[in-house]
C-alpha positions in Angstrom: -76.8 -100.3 -6.9 -76.9 -102.5 -10.0 -79.1 -101.3 -12.8 -79.1 -101.3 -16.6 -77.7 -98.0 -17.7 -79.4 -98.3 -21.1 -82.8 -98.6 -19.5 -84.9 -95.4 -19.1 -86.5 -95.8 -15.7 -89.5 -93.9 -14.6 -87.5 -93.0 -11.5 -83.8 -93.4 -10.7 -82.3 -92.2 -7.5 -78.5 -92.3 -7.0 -76.6 -91.5 -3.9 -79.2 -89.0 -2.8 -78.7 -87.1 0.5 -80.5 -84.2 2.0 -80.2 -82.1 5.1 -81.9 -79.3 7.0 -79.1 -77.1 8.2 -76.5 -79.2 9.9 -78.8 -82.2 10.3 -78.7 -84.9 7.7 -82.1 -86.4 7.0 -81.3 -89.0 4.4 -77.9 -90.3 3.2 -76.8 -92.1 0.1 -80.3 -93.3 -0.9 -80.1 -95.6 -4.0 -83.0 -97.2 -5.9 -84.8 -97.3 -9.2 -88.5 -97.9 -10.1 -89.3 -100.1 -13.0 -91.9 -99.2 -15.7 -95.4 -100.1 -14.7 -94.3 -101.0 -11.2 -96.0 -100.1 -7.9 -93.2 -99.1 -5.6 -93.8 -98.2 -1.9 -91.6 -96.3 0.6 -92.0 -97.3 4.3 -90.7 -95.6 7.4 -91.7 -94.1 10.7 -92.6 -90.4 11.0 -89.6 -88.1 10.6 -87.3 -90.5 8.7 -87.2 -88.5 5.5 -90.0 -89.9 3.3 -91.6 -86.5 2.7 -88.1 -85.0 2.2 -87.5 -87.6 -0.5 -90.8 -86.8 -2.2 -90.0 -83.0 -2.1 -86.7 -83.7 -3.9 -88.4 -85.8 -6.5 -90.9 -83.1 -7.2 -88.1 -80.4 -7.5 -89.4 -78.6 -4.4 -86.1 -79.1 -2.5 -82.6 -79.6 -3.7 -80.6 -82.6 -2.5 -77.3 -81.9 -0.7 -75.7 -84.5 -2.9 -76.6 -87.1 -5.4 -79.3 -86.9 -8.0 -82.7 -88.2 -9.2 -84.0 -88.6 -12.7 -87.5 -88.9 -14.1 -87.6 -91.0 -17.3 -83.9 -90.2 -17.9 -84.3 -86.5 -17.3 -83.1 -84.4 -14.3 -86.0 -83.6 -12.0 -86.2 -79.9 -12.9 -86.4 -80.7 -16.6 -89.7 -79.4 -18.0 -90.3 -82.6 -19.9 -89.8 -84.7 -16.8 -92.2 -82.6 -14.7 -94.9 -83.1 -17.3 -94.8 -86.8 -16.7 -95.5 -86.6 -12.9 -98.9 -86.2 -11.2 -98.7 -85.8 -7.4 -101.2 -86.2 -4.6 -100.0 -84.7 -1.3 -100.7 -86.2 2.1 -102.7 -83.2 3.4 -104.8 -82.6 0.3 -107.1 -79.6 0.3 -108.8 -78.7 -3.1 -109.8 -75.1 -3.5 -112.9 -74.5 -1.4 -114.6 -72.2 -3.9 -114.7 -74.9 -6.7 -117.0 -77.9 -7.1 -115.3 -81.3 -7.2 -116.0 -81.5 -11.0 -114.4 -78.1 -11.6 -111.3 -79.0 -9.7 -110.9 -82.3 -11.6 -111.4 -80.4 -14.9 -108.8 -77.8 -13.9 -106.4 -80.6 -12.8 -106.6 -82.4 -16.1 -106.2 -79.1 -18.0 -102.7 -78.6 -16.4 -101.6 -81.8 -18.2 -103.4 -81.3 -21.4 -105.6 -84.3 -20.6 -109.0 -84.3 -22.3 -111.8 -83.8 -19.9 -114.8 -86.2 -20.2 -117.5 -85.8 -17.6 -118.9 -89.3 -18.1 -115.4 -90.7 -17.6 -115.1 -88.7 -14.3 -118.5 -90.0 -13.1 -117.6 -93.6 -13.8 -114.3 -93.1 -12.0 -116.2 -91.6 -9.0 -118.4 -94.7 -9.0 -115.3 -96.9 -8.7 -114.0 -94.8 -5.7 -117.5 -94.9 -4.0 -117.8 -91.1 -4.3 -121.4 -89.9 -4.7 -121.8 -88.4 -8.2 -124.0 -85.6 -6.9 -121.1 -84.5 -4.6 -119.0 -83.6 -7.6 -121.4 -80.7 -8.4 -121.2 -79.3 -4.9 -118.6 -76.9 -3.5 -115.6 -78.6 -2.0 -116.1 -76.6 1.3 -119.0 -78.9 2.0 -116.9 -82.1 1.6 -115.8 -84.5 4.4 -112.1 -85.4 4.7 -112.7 -88.7 2.8 -114.6 -86.9 0.0 -111.7 -84.4 -0.5 -109.3 -87.3 -0.6 -111.3 -89.1 -3.3 -111.6 -85.9 -5.3 -107.8 -85.4 -5.1 -107.3 -89.0 -6.2 -109.6 -88.5 -9.2 -107.7 -85.4 -10.2 -104.4 -87.2 -10.0 -105.2 -90.7 -11.5 -107.3 -89.3 -14.4 -104.4 -87.2 -15.7 -103.0 -90.6 -17.0 -99.5 -89.4 -16.3 -96.9 -92.1 -16.7 -95.6 -91.5 -13.1 -98.0 -91.1 -10.2 -96.5 -90.0 -6.8 -99.0 -90.6 -4.0 -98.2 -89.5 -0.4 -100.5 -91.4 2.0 -103.2 -91.9 -0.6 -105.5 -93.8 1.9 -105.5 -90.9 4.4 -109.0 -90.3 5.8 -110.6 -93.2 3.9 -112.8 -95.9 5.3 -112.2 -99.6 4.6 -114.6 -99.7 1.6 -112.9 -96.7 0.0 -109.5 -98.1 0.6 -110.4 -101.2 -1.3 -111.7 -99.1 -4.1 -108.5 -97.0 -4.2 -106.3 -100.1 -4.3 -108.4 -101.5 -7.2 -108.0 -98.2 -9.0 -104.2 -98.2 -8.5 -104.0 -101.7 -9.9 -106.1 -100.5 -12.8 -103.6 -97.7 -13.4 -100.8 -100.2 -13.5 -102.7 -102.1 -16.2 -102.8 -98.9 -18.2 -99.0 -98.7 -18.2 -98.7 -96.1 -15.4 -96.0 -96.4 -12.7 -96.9 -95.7 -9.1 -94.6 -94.4 -6.3 -96.3 -94.1 -3.0 -95.8 -93.8 0.7 -98.2 -95.1 3.4 -98.4 -96.0 7.0 -101.0 -98.6 6.2 -98.6 -101.5 5.5 -101.3 -104.0 4.8 -102.3 -101.9 1.8 -98.7 -101.7 0.7 -98.4 -105.5 0.8 -101.5 -105.8 -1.4 -100.6 -103.3 -4.1 -96.8 -102.9 -4.1 -94.5 -105.0 -6.3 -91.5 -103.8 -4.3 -91.0 -101.7 -1.1 -88.1 -99.7 0.3 -87.5 -99.1 4.0 -85.9 -95.8 5.2 -84.6 -95.7 8.7 -81.7 -94.1 10.5 -81.1 -91.9 7.4 -80.3 -94.9 5.2 -82.1 -97.4 2.9 -82.5 -100.5 5.1 -84.3 -102.8 2.7 -85.3 -102.9 -1.0 -87.3 -105.8 -2.3 -90.7 -107.5 -2.5 -93.0 -107.5 0.6 -92.7 -111.3 0.5 -88.9 -111.2 0.7 -89.1 -108.8 3.7 -91.3 -111.3 5.5 -89.1 -114.2 4.7 -85.9 -112.3 5.9 -87.5 -111.3 9.2 -89.4 -114.6 9.6 -92.7 -112.8 10.1 -96.1 -113.5 8.6 -97.3 -109.9 8.6 -95.7 -106.9 6.8 -96.1 -104.5 9.8 -94.2 -106.9 12.1 -91.6 -107.6 9.5 -91.1 -103.9 9.0 -90.7 -103.2 12.7 -88.3 -106.1 13.1 -86.2 -104.9 10.2 -85.7 -101.5 11.8 -85.0 -103.1 15.1 -88.0 -101.7 17.0 -89.2 -103.7 20.0 -92.9 -102.9 20.0 -93.5 -103.8 23.7 -90.8 -101.5 24.9 -90.9 -99.0 22.0 -87.1 -99.1 22.0 -84.6 -100.0 19.3 -83.1 -103.4 19.6 -79.3 -103.1 19.4 
């Protein structure tokens, strides 16, 4: 991997490998994320996307290689302060209201809480303001997801790690979330995300990476991936790149 060693990248991954017991999940993964970039990771279920995110969050050690957050090792306290994370299966505490959860989330990062700012952000995500003052246990899946997004994006952390941020959202809400992610980029935040909704990835990601068969199979812009595979749609380009014959559901060798 060629990169400027003098640059402090929001995220730098070098020769990263991980395993569960004797089974290797990912091997020699190399990439970096540029400042203010929206970077997406693509792959089928079980290829190691969640494992990679766990390593980046310091929840799991790699078997070899390393990752750095703004030039610091991932377990460094200063590095961890710069990451806000939204998990795929997000469940806010049921006994809190949405507003209480967001206030608590911001307090963890020392971010000033402003109720008016939260309400305006809720409007942008098409979340009913009144819902924020009700207990989370009354929320639908989509409402919980929007609340989690608010509690993540409003931290204003320089690096946002979003695992399937569109999960459970209807088309209107997905458009709102994409707009909000673009807004975060304009505010000098960097976004690292994974998603199975590749049309969304094409719209918001500056670059994408494909993980398959334990390795990094592609790294570049969505447009470059389509050009290389001679496909007009990112989903079809992705499937062709990993050698999957959709009609037979078998790998093309």
